[in-house]
N, C-alpha and C positions, 0 to 999 in steps of 0.2 A: 344789554340795557341792567343796571343797577337796579338790586332789589330795595326797597326801604323796609325801614321796619318803625317808621309811626303811622300808619295806618286806621292808628286807629282801635278801642276794643273790640273783638268781635265773636265775644260770648261775654257774657255775665262774669262779673267782676268773681261771685262764691261761687261759681262752677267752674269756673278757671282757676282760682285760685285755692281751692278747700285742698283738691287733691295734692296740689306742691307742698301746703303746710303738713299735711297726714306724713306727707313724704318728710322734710325736714325732722317732723318731731318724732319718728323711727327711729332716723339716725344719732338725733341725740338724747334720744333713750337709751343707746348704747356708749356713748358717752358718757351718760350719767352714770350709768351702769359700772363702766370699766375706774373713773372718779370713788366708784362704793367701796371695789374691793382690791383696785391693785396695792394699796399703801400697805394693809395689812399682812395680802398673799406676800408679796416682796418683802417684809419684814417679819410676818410668822413664818410662812412655807417655805420659803426660800432665804432665810437667815440671813438679810443685807439692809443697811443699818440705814438709816435715815437720808443721808445724802442720793443713796443709789436709789431711794424713794422719792425724792424729790428730783431724780434723774428722770426714771421712768416716767413722772406724771407732767415733768416737764416739756420732753419730746415730742409729745403731741403737738402741743401749741407752737412749738420754733419751727416745727417742720410744715404748718399751718400758715404760718407767715413767709417763712422760704417762699413758698409757694402760688401766693395768693398773686402774684405778675402773671406765675405760667396757666396757671387755671381763668384767669380774667386772659389771655390769649386764647387759647382751646375755644372759651365760650364765646368772642366774638366771630372765629374764623372757621370754627367747626359746630357751632349750635348751642344754645343753653342747655338745650332737653340731651345733648350728647353730652354736655360737662356734667349735666346733674346725675344723668343717668352713672358716669363713670364713677365719682363719689360715691353714689350705691353701692357699687360693684367691688371698688376698692374698701366698702365696711366689710363687707361678709368677706372679703379675703383677711380682712383683718381679726375678725372675730373667730374666722378656723385657727391663725396662728397662734389667738390667745390661749383656744381651747388646747393645742398642741403643745402652748409649754403650761397648760396645767398638768397636764397626761405625763409631760417628760420632769416635774418636778423633781425625780427623784436626786435629776442633774441640776443644781442650782444654776452653774454659769450657761447653761444650755437652755433651760427654761428664760433665764434674763436676757439670752442674745435674742431669743424668741420672742419675747418683748418689749424689747427694744424694739425688733423689725414692727410687729404688730402698733405698736404704738407711731412708728412714723407712717408709716400706710393709712393707719387711719386718721394720722394730722393732714396727710395728704388728700387723702377722702371728703374730708370736714370741707378743704379748700374750696375743693372743684363743687360738692355740693352746694353751700352756701350762696356764691360765686355764682353757680348753674339757676340756682331756683328763683332768685332774685332779679333777675337778669330776665327769666324765663316769663316770670309772673308778670313784671311791669312790661314787658314786651306784648301778652295776652291782651291786658286789660287797659294798654295805655299810660303815655307818661304822666299825664294827670290824674294816675292813682298809686303814685311812685312810692309815697309815702305808707299809703295803705297797706300796700306791699310789704312796705319792708317790715311796717305796724304786726302786722301777722306773723311775718315770717321769725320776728324775733321774739314772739311769744311762743311760737311753737319751740323755739332754741333752747328759752328757759325752761319752759315747760319739763320741754325732755329730761333735761339734767333734775329738775329740782325733785321729777318724780324717778327716775331712772338710779341715783344713787339711795337712797331710802330701798326700792324695791330692791337692790343686789346686797343691800344689807340683810336685810330680811331675807332672803334667798340663802346668803351661804350660812346665816345661823339656824336654818332651820334644815336643809337638805345640804348644807356643803357650796364650794363655791365652783363646781363644774357646771352646774344648772345657769349659774348668774351666766359665764362666758360663752355657753353655749345659746341664749339669747341676744348675746352681740352678735352672733351668725345671725340669724332668726329673722329681729324686726327689720334689720332692711331689706332683706327681700317684700316685706310688707311695705315696702318704703317703693320699690320697686314697680311693683303692681298696683300702686295707686297710681303710679302717674304714666304707665306704658301707653294707656291711648288717650291721654292729652297732647293736642294737636302742639307742633313746634312752631317755631315762628324763625321767617326764612333770613338769611344769613348774607350780608350784601360783601360776594367775594372779591369784590373790582375795587373796594375800599382801599385807599391808598392808607394802610394805618400810620396813627401817629407813635413815635417812641413811647415807650414805659416813662419816661423820666421826666416825658413831656406831662404826660395825663397824672404821674404823680406831685408835677409843677403846679395845675392847672386847678385840682383838686387841695391841694396841701394846708390852706386856711381852714376851709371845713375839716379839714383832718385830724389837723393839730387841735383845733377848738374841742375836737371827738376825744382825742388823746387828753387832753388836760381834763376835761369830763367825766372820763373813765378812770380817773384816780380816784376819785370819791370811791364807784363799787370797789376797787381794790382793796381802800385800805379799812372797808366791812368785810368785806368776803374773807382776808389774812389775818387781821388784827380784834375782830369786836370778841369773838371770844376769849381771849388773852385781857384784853379790856376789863370786860365785864368779871373778869377771875380773879385781874389786880385788885377792882372794889368789891370785892366778894360782895357782888349780886348774882351770884349763881348762875345758872346755866342761861344762856346766850341765844339759844333756840328761839325763843319767842322776837328773840330780835329778828334774825334771818327771816322768821315766817311773817312778823312785820312787815319788812323790806320786799320782798316778794308776792306777795296780797297787794299792796300798795304797788308794785311797778307792774304788774298784769293787770289788774283791774284799772291802770290808769291807760294802757294800751289797748284794753277793750273799749274800756268809754270812750276814747278820744282818739280812737284810729283813725278818722278823716282828718282831725285839726291841721297836721302841717301842711297839706292841699288845700284844705279849703280856705285855712287863717294864713300861710305863707311859712315857711320852715326858717326865716329869720326870726319873726314875733314869736315861735313856739319853740325855738333853741330860747332864746334869750329868757323868754319867761322860766322854762324848765330848767336854766343854767340858775338861776336866781332861787327859785325852792330848793336845788338841791346844794346850796349856799347856805341856806339857811336850814337845811337839815343837819351839813356837816358842822355848824357854829352851836346848834344846840347838843349834838354830840358831846363837843370839843369845849363846852362850858354846863354841860349836864351835872346835878350833886344827888340825882336818882336816879336807878333804872327808870322809871319810867319814861324821863324826856329826852335819854339815849333811846329806849325804844321809838317815840315818838320822833326824834331825831333821824333815825332810820328808817322809817314810815316815810319822809319827807325826801329823803334823798333818793329812794325809791318812786315816788313819782316823781322829782324833777328828774332824775335819769331815765327814766323810759322812755319820752319822747326825744329825749337829743338826737340818738341814730337815727331814726327817722327822717326828722324834723331837718338835720344837717346834710344825711342823704339827700334830701331832696334837692340843695343848696350847688350840693357837690356834683350829681349828676346831671345838669343841667349848664356846666362849666362843657361838657363834650357831646361829640356829636352823637347821636342813634349807635352806630356801628361799634363804636369805643366805648358802649357802656359796661360791658363785662368788665373791660378792662381797671374801669374806673371805680366799678363796684370791690371788684377785687383788690385795688389799693385804698381805697376807702378802707374798706373792713380792717386791711394790714394794721390801722393806726392803733384798732382797739388792740389787735395782736400786741403791739408792740407796748402799748400804752399798760395792759396789766402784767404782761412779763416783764417791766420796771418799776409798778407799784410797791410789789412788796418787798423790793429788795431796799426803794429808797424809803418806806416807809419804816421797816425795820429799821434803818441806822436813824431815825428819825426816833424812834422809839427808846434804843439804846442810848443813845445822847439824853433824852429825857423822860418820858415817861409815854405809855400807849394813848393815854388821853392825847395828848401833843399830836398822834398819830393825824387826828381830824381836822386840828390845824392846819395838818397838811394839804387833807382833803378838800378843803375849803379855799384855800389858796388856788388848788390846783385849779377849781370850777370859776373862778374871779381871772385868771391867767385866761380860760377856758374863753370869757364872756368879751375879756377884752382882742383876743383873737379875731375872735367871732365878729366884731365893731370894727375892727378893721382889714376885713377881708369880707364886705356886706354883700358887695356888687357881684 
């Protein structure tokens, strides 16, 4: 007889999800650390140009995107715990290869090859970790808390990157670059230990799997809406510093800080809203706020107005992922949840990969401020797509 995954929560929400959130945070610290030190290491230590820097940085996202489908399949067939732990182990291996790259930096091309390998493995590990963690958390606490699970995992992800990057920059200035890369190998060990005793969820091995393209088709409406909404975040991440510089407004760090604080606080304070009030309603409200934020930046005549726009964008973008995710996973059977989540998150990978080049073309044709008109229009398209796929 097939086992079911829908038996409802068997343990307390925080008892079940806190170890998973700690685990996700630990691995995303390593992603933040890598982002903080890799550009300087590749350019200054190894002597390569900005194109190679971009390639090294982008390889992780590319490998994550290309393995979303496979990680979803493994999660559904081998178990969410298995998938998540595989992601942690791959992160440890990536950390060890980063260390080797530093040790062999006297041979720049060998070090670069090692970095390419580390970035690919790091990206595959991220794919397995996120898909496994989300599926595991939802399976432990029940479908009714799926939005809350996605919300807290998102906080762990963004907090890990936000803390990891400046931590690695400080370490490299004080103690050199090697300690930062050693931490990439060590933090996943903490991640592994935090969930090793957490119970796994049953796998229905008799279930006939839905082909991946059909899963993509089922959630395409929510995925595309998520992709267009993520463009606004990509515009801020890629061009807010250059926009501030163009306007002679000085350092854009406050804009990043305000965005991050608003993003995290919204997730903490309103984590239960997608489950409580429905994904559609929360997604629409969030997208409207995001549009207002982008329009404020586009029309801003002062640094203060632009920063407020960044804050509103952070508030709006914060709950879009869990709200649309609640809608997406309801379109597939529980046994296909890992595949659906892998496909859903892939839309973010695709969006962030396209946002920079597209916004760069607009900035080249017009100016940096026009990038945020593009971000606002993207959010409006997200609303239209969502309204056409609300069932």
